[in-house]
N, C-alpha and C positions, 0 to 999 in steps of 0.2 A: 504493499499500499503506498504510493507518495502521497507526502504532505504539504500542501501548498498554501501559505498563510493568505489571511484574508487582505492583509497588509500589502503584501506585493500586490496583488489584483489590484487592489484600491490604486495604488503606483501606476501598475501599468496603464490600466484605463486612463488616468489621467494623463499622461506623457501621449496615449495614443489619440484622445479628440485632440490634442493641442496640435498633432502634428497632420492626422486626419485632413484640418482644417487649414493647415498653411503651407500642405503640398499635394500635389495631384499626384495618383497613382502612377507610375512610371507607363504603363500603357495608354494612359488615356492621353497625356502630355503629349507623348510622341506620333499618339494618332491627330491631335490636332496641328501641329508643327506639319506632319505629312498632308494633311488636308489644306494648310495654309499654301506649300509648294504646289499644290495640282487643281487648286480651284480655280476656275475662268472666270466667274464674276468680280469684276473688279470690286464694288462695294460689298462681296461676302469675303474677298482675300484679306480685303483691309480690317474687316472685324474681326477676322481670325488673327490679324497682326495683331490686334488690339489685347487679344484674349490671352496671345501668348506673352504681350510685356505684361499683362496685368498677372498671370501666374509668376510671370519671373520676379515682378517687386516683391510679390508675396512672399516667395522664397528667400528673397535678399535681405527683404526687410523684417521677417517673420512679423506678419501679420494674418488675418483671415483672407482668404481668396475672396470669399464674397461676406457682403451684411449680414446674410441668413444663414447664419453656423448652425442650422438645421436641429431637429430633436436626434438625440440619439440611439438609434440603433444599433443596439451589443447582442453577436451572435456567440454561445458558447457552443464549444463541443465539447464536453468534459467525460473524459475517460474514467470508464467505471471502477482504474482501480486508484482514483485519487480520493483524497481525502481533504477539505476545506478545514484549516483551524484559526482558529483567533476570531470567530465571526459568520456569520452569513456571507453565501455568495451574492444573491441579491443586495444586499446590505454594501456590500465591499466594491460591485460594481457603480453602484450609485452616487457612492462616496467618493469615486474616482471619477465620475463624470462630474460631480459638483465641483471638485477642486480644479480639473481641467477646464471648467467654462469660466471658474472664478479667475485663478491663476493667469491662463490663455489668454484673457480679455476677451471672450466670445458671447455675441450675444446671446441675453437666456431669454429663449422663445417660447417654451414651455407653461401653458396654463392648467392651473389644477382641475378645474372643473370645464367640461367642453362648450357648457351654455353659460354659467358664472363669471368663466372668463377672468380671475386673478389669477398673476401671473406670479410663479411658485417662487420665482426668485434666484433659482440656482440650477435652470435648466433639467431639472431631476423632476417625476421619476424618467428614466430611459426604459425604452420599448426592448425588452431583454426579450429572446430566444434560445435556448436551450435544449441542448439534443445531447444523449447519454451515447458513448461510442467508446470502442474497445478501446483498452489501453491506458497510459500513466499521466498522460498529459491534457493540459486545458488549453485547448486554442479558441484566440478571443478573433474577433473580429468587429473594429467600431468604423460606423457607417453614417454619419452625419446625414439627415435627410431633409431638406430644403424645401419647402412647400410650395411654391413655385410650379414647380413641377410635379410636387407630390399631388398637388390637388387638380392636375388633368389625367391622373390615372383611372382607371375605368377597370370593371368586372362585369361578366356575361355570363347566366349560364343559357349556352346553349343546347339545343336537344341534337344528340347524335347525327342525325340526318344532316346537320349542316356542315359536316364532314370538314375535310382540310381546305376547302374555299371559305366557309365560315368562319374560320379562327383568320383565316388572312384579310379575309375582308374586314372584320373586326379591329386588327392589328392595324391595319391604313386608315382606317376611319376614327381612332382615337386620334391617330398621330396628325392627322386631319384636322380634325376638332380642335386640338390643341393650339395649330399654328404658333403663333410667337411666343405663347404667354410661359412654356418652360424653358426659356432662355436658351432655345437651339443656339449651338449644333446640341443634341441629345444625345443621352445613351437608353437602351429599351431594353426593360427584361419582361418577357413573355413568361407565364406560366399557363400549362394546359393539362388538365386533369385534377385527381383529387376531388377533392369536396371544394363548397363555400370558404371556407377558411384556410384550406391547404393551398389552393390556389393564388390565394394572394400573396402568400409566403413563396410560394415557387418564384412568382416575378418578383419578388424584394432579392430573393437570393440571386435571381439570373443577374442582376445588375453588379453583385460581387466577383463574376468571373470576368478577367480578362477581356475586354474589344476587340483582341486580337487570338483567342482560344476558339476552336469552334468546338461544337456538339460533339460529344465521340461518336454518336448515330448519325452516319451519311445522310439519312432522310433528314432529321431535322438539322444538320450541318447545311444542307443544300436549302431548307426553307429560308432559316436565318439566312444566309446569301441573298435569297431574292426578294424577302421584305426589307432587307436592309435598300437594295438597290430601287424598289420601289417608293421606298419612305425618301430617297432622294431624288425621285424623281417628281417629287411633290413639289419642288421649287421654293418652300419655305424658307430655307437657308440659314445662316446664321443672324440671330437675333432677329429673324425676319424679313432679313432685306436680300432675299432669293437666294439664288445658286445653288451649286451640287451639297452643299455640306447641310444636311438637316438634320443627320444623324452620324454619330462616330462610331456607333457598333447597336446590333441588337443580338440579345442572348437569350435562346429560349432553355427551358427546363422544365420536365414533363413527371406525373405520377400518374400512376394506374387507378382508374376510376369506374364510378358504377355503370352497368351496362344503359341505365336510362338517362345519362346525361354527358354533359362537355363542357366542364367548366374552364375558361379564357378567363385570365388577368393580365392587363397591361401596365408596368409600374415605369412611370418615364421618370428621365434623373437628366438635369438638365447638363450642360458641358462639365460644370463642377461633381464629377462623380465621384465622392471620396468616399475611401476607404483603406482600415490600415487594418494587418493581421501580427500575430504574436504568437507564440507558444509558451506556455511556462511550463 
C-alpha cells in the first residue's frame, strides 16, 4: 500500500492551477503556430498572430492567458493500492484550488448557488471526477474551463436510427450555432454513447487528449478528421473573422450504450484549452 499525503496533493494542485492558467499545452500552442503559417485569409492570420503574442506574453510575464481563469475541473485516477493520509482527498483538492487561485492571482468565478449567485471567493468547490484504477499512483489532471465556450456546448439523446449521419449533423450544427461566441479557434470534444450523464463526461475528457493524437479506432479517427475538415469549412475563423481556422482539433470518445439510445454530447473549448497532468 502506497501512502500519499493530503498536503502533497494540495501543493501539487496549487501549482497545477497556476501552470494551467499561464501556459498552453505544447500540442495546442504548436497547432496555433502551425495554423498561423498556413492560414490564407489575412484577417484570420493576423488574429492568430495576436493569439500567439498573447500566449508568449503570458508565459514570459507569468500571467493568465485569459481573464476567465475558469472553473477548476479536476480528474483523478486513483490507484486502488493508494492510501491518502492526513486528510480527505476532496478536501485536499479543494484546498489546492483555493491556494492556487489566490496565490496565482487568478479570477475567482465560482458561485456557491446557481440561482442566488453569491461568489465563494476562492474558486471552490472544484468539479472533481475520480476513477479507481489498478496500481499505486494518483494521476491528476487539472483543466480550468472557461464558460464562454462551455455555454456553447450541447447534449442530445438521438434515436439509434439517426446513426452516424445524425451524430455528424449534430456536431456541425453545434459549432455553427456557436459561431464566434466561444472565441475560436476552438477545440471540440465529442462524446458518443453511455448514458445521459456519462456522455457529457466523455466529451469533457475528449478535450484532455492532445489535438495531434487521433482515436485508436480507425473508424473514429476517420470521423474526427472528416468532422474537423467540415467544421473548418464553415468559415467562422479565428474570433469570428473568417478563414480556414475555426477549430484546432476535434476528439471523439465513446462508451457502450443501450439498444434504445444514441447519446451525443459536444463540449466546446476556446483556443485556451488548458490542462496539466501530474503523477504522485
